[in-house]
C-alpha positions as CSV (number, residue, x, y, z in Angstrom):
1,M,50.0,115.3,61.1
2,T,50.4,114.4,64.8
3,A,53.7,112.8,65.7
4,I,53.8,109.2,67.0
5,R,54.4,109.4,70.8
6,L,57.0,106.8,71.7
7,L,58.2,105.3,75.0
8,L,61.6,103.6,75.0
9,V,62.3,100.8,77.6
10,D,65.6,99.0,77.8
11,D,67.9,98.2,80.8
12,D,71.0,99.0,78.7
13,P,71.7,102.8,78.7
14,L,73.8,102.4,75.5
15,V,70.9,100.7,73.7
16,R,68.5,103.4,74.9
17,A,70.8,106.1,73.7
18,G,71.1,104.4,70.3
19,L,67.4,104.0,70.0
20,S,66.8,107.6,71.1
21,L,69.3,108.9,68.5
22,M,67.7,106.7,65.8
23,M,64.1,107.6,66.6
24,G,64.8,111.2,67.3
25,G,65.9,111.6,63.7
26,A,62.4,110.9,62.4
27,D,60.2,113.9,61.9
28,D,57.0,112.0,62.7
29,I,58.2,110.4,66.0
30,E,58.4,112.1,69.4
31,I,60.1,110.3,72.3
32,V,58.0,111.1,75.3
33,G,59.8,109.0,77.9
34,E,62.5,106.4,78.7
35,A,62.6,103.6,81.2
36,A,65.3,101.2,82.4
37,D,62.9,98.4,83.5
38,G,59.4,97.0,82.9
39,A,58.4,98.0,86.4
40,E,58.6,101.7,85.5
41,V,56.4,101.3,82.4
42,E,52.8,101.6,83.8
43,E,53.6,104.8,85.6
44,L,55.3,106.3,82.5
45,V,52.4,105.3,80.3
46,E,50.0,107.0,82.6
47,R,52.1,110.2,82.7
48,C,53.4,110.3,79.1
49,R,50.5,108.8,77.1
50,P,52.6,107.1,74.4
51,D,51.1,105.6,71.2
52,V,53.8,103.0,71.0
53,V,56.1,101.3,73.6
54,L,59.4,100.0,72.2
55,M,60.6,97.6,74.9
56,D,63.3,95.0,75.5
57,I,61.9,91.6,76.3
58,R,64.6,90.7,78.8
59,M,65.1,93.0,81.8
60,P,66.2,92.2,85.3
61,A,63.4,93.4,87.6
62,M,60.3,93.1,85.4
63,D,60.7,91.7,81.9
64,G,59.0,92.9,78.8
65,L,56.5,90.0,78.8
66,T,55.1,90.9,82.2
67,A,55.0,94.6,81.4
68,T,53.2,93.8,78.1
69,E,50.5,91.8,79.9
70,R,50.0,94.6,82.4
71,L,49.8,97.3,79.7
72,R,47.4,95.4,77.4
73,G,45.0,95.0,80.3
74,R,44.6,98.7,80.5
75,P,41.9,100.7,78.7
76,D,43.3,102.6,75.7
77,A,46.6,100.7,76.0
78,P,49.5,101.7,73.8
79,Q,50.8,99.3,71.1
80,V,53.8,97.3,72.2
81,V,56.8,96.4,70.1
82,L,59.3,94.1,71.7
83,L,63.1,94.1,71.1
84,T,64.7,90.7,71.2
85,T,68.0,89.0,70.2
86,F,66.1,85.7,69.4
87,H,64.2,84.8,66.2
88,A,61.8,82.4,67.8
89,D,61.7,82.4,71.6
90,E,59.0,81.0,74.0
91,Q,58.9,84.4,75.7
92,V,58.3,86.2,72.4
93,L,55.4,83.8,71.6
94,R,53.9,84.4,75.1
95,A,54.2,88.1,74.6
96,L,52.4,88.0,71.3
97,R,49.6,86.0,72.9
98,A,49.5,88.7,75.6
99,G,48.8,91.3,73.0
100,A,52.1,92.7,71.8
101,A,51.8,94.0,68.2
102,G,55.0,92.3,67.2
103,F,58.7,92.4,67.7
104,V,62.0,93.4,66.0
105,L,65.4,91.9,66.4
106,K,68.0,94.1,68.0
107,D,70.3,93.7,64.9
108,T,67.5,95.0,62.6
109,P,68.7,98.0,60.5
110,P,67.7,101.3,62.1
111,A,65.4,102.4,59.2
112,E,63.4,99.1,59.7
113,I,63.0,99.7,63.4
114,V,61.7,103.2,62.7
115,D,59.4,101.7,60.1
116,A,58.2,99.1,62.6
117,V,57.1,101.8,65.0
118,R,55.2,103.6,62.2
119,R,53.5,100.5,61.1
120,V,52.4,99.5,64.6
121,A,51.1,103.1,65.2
122,A,49.0,102.7,62.0
123,G,47.5,99.4,63.3
124,D,49.7,96.9,61.4
125,P,51.5,94.1,63.3
126,V,55.2,93.8,62.8
127,L,56.2,90.2,62.1
128,S,58.2,89.2,59.0
129,P,57.0,86.1,57.2
130,T,60.2,84.2,58.3
131,V,59.7,85.0,61.9
132,T,55.9,84.2,61.7
133,R,56.7,80.8,60.3
134,Q,59.3,80.1,63.1
135,L,56.8,81.2,65.7
136,M,54.0,79.1,64.3
137,E,56.3,76.0,64.2
138,H,57.4,76.8,67.8
139,A,53.8,77.1,68.9
140,A,53.0,73.7,67.4
141,D,55.5,72.0,69.6
142,A,54.2,72.6,73.1
143,A,50.7,71.7,74.5
144,A,49.3,71.7,71.0
145,D,46.4,69.3,71.7
146,T,45.1,71.3,74.7
147,R,45.4,74.6,72.9
148,R,43.7,73.2,69.8
149,T,40.6,72.1,71.7
150,G,40.3,75.5,73.4
151,A,40.9,77.4,70.2
152,R,38.3,75.4,68.2
153,D,35.7,76.2,70.9
154,R,36.5,79.9,70.5
155,V,36.5,80.1,66.7
156,A,33.1,78.3,66.6
157,A,31.7,81.8,67.3
158,L,32.7,82.9,63.8
159,N,30.6,82.6,60.8
160,D,32.0,81.2,57.5
161,R,33.1,84.5,56.1
162,E,34.8,85.5,59.3
163,R,36.6,82.2,59.4
164,E,37.9,82.8,55.8
165,V,39.2,86.2,56.9
166,A,40.8,84.7,60.0
167,V,42.6,82.1,57.9
168,A,43.8,84.8,55.5
169,V,45.1,86.9,58.5
170,G,46.8,83.7,59.8
171,R,48.6,83.5,56.5
172,G,50.0,87.0,57.0
173,L,48.0,88.6,54.2
174,S,47.3,92.4,54.2
175,N,43.7,93.8,54.1
176,A,44.2,94.6,50.4
177,E,45.4,91.0,49.6
178,I,42.5,89.5,51.6
179,A,40.1,91.8,49.7
180,T,41.4,90.6,46.3
181,G,41.5,86.9,47.3
182,L,37.9,86.9,48.8
183,F,36.4,89.3,46.3
184,M,35.3,92.0,48.8
185,S,36.3,95.6,49.5
186,V,39.1,96.6,51.8
187,A,36.5,98.3,54.0
188,T,34.5,95.0,54.3
189,V,37.7,93.2,55.3
190,K,38.3,95.7,58.0
191,T,34.8,95.3,59.3
192,H,35.2,91.5,59.4
193,V,38.6,91.8,61.2
194,S,37.0,94.2,63.8
195,R,34.1,91.7,64.3
196,I,36.6,88.8,64.8
197,L,38.5,90.8,67.3
198,T,35.3,91.7,69.2
199,K,33.8,88.2,69.1
200,L,37.0,86.5,70.2
201,G,38.1,89.1,72.7
202,L,41.4,89.7,71.0
203,N,43.7,92.8,70.7
204,N,45.2,92.5,67.3
205,R,45.8,90.6,64.0
206,V,48.7,88.7,65.5
207,Q,46.4,87.1,68.1
208,I,43.9,86.2,65.3
209,A,46.8,84.5,63.4
210,L,47.9,82.5,66.5
211,L,44.3,81.4,67.3
212,A,43.6,80.4,63.7
213,H,46.8,78.4,63.8
214,D,46.0,76.8,67.2
215,A,42.5,75.8,65.9
216,G,44.0,74.1,62.9
217,L,42.1,76.4,60.4
218,L,45.2,76.9,58.2
219,E,45.7,73.2,57.8
220,E,42.0,72.6,57.0
221,S,41.8,75.4,54.4
222,G,45.0,73.9,52.8
223,E,43.4,70.5,52.6
224,N,40.2,72.0,51.1
225,G,42.3,73.8,48.4
226,H,41.3,77.3,49.5
């Protein structure tokens, strides 16, 4: 099995050393580079070809948000996991919209941070249900009406089955849970998710969840009893 290629980005050398020690102990993870600021990330990604970038969201010259936006605009971009000290923060929300695969808190136990890197490398977003709820509530506060109109226009491209899958993704369900709930195979669920990503021009499941929330799909399905 090929090791997960990991790039570490944090302006605090002690944090980087700790992460390096933590990740270096995993047999299936290879640290291919380290950076002290977001401004160094693009060049290192070009040179080191990481699968996952584990990056602090707050750095002095270029923050993790800007670096994420730049990375996700690249072809074959690596997955990005952001490190933060905040549970629900406007910057985190913007980073998820920009295409980050999720985030972990800096006080998360080491084993869970290692697991987060593995999950993201496998294509699963890293957001705990508690954090997802906080982010969704946070998202509802600002510019909700404007976002809802735009989001509704976008999800109009989905057929009924794709909307059902988008709602299930928005509730944080796994492919297996969606398959059980909608009486389809896991392979069919994956196909629907891929089509949703393509139709809506999104990078990952987190963005599907945010768009479903913005469009009010979760509320509607709740009212309909689905």
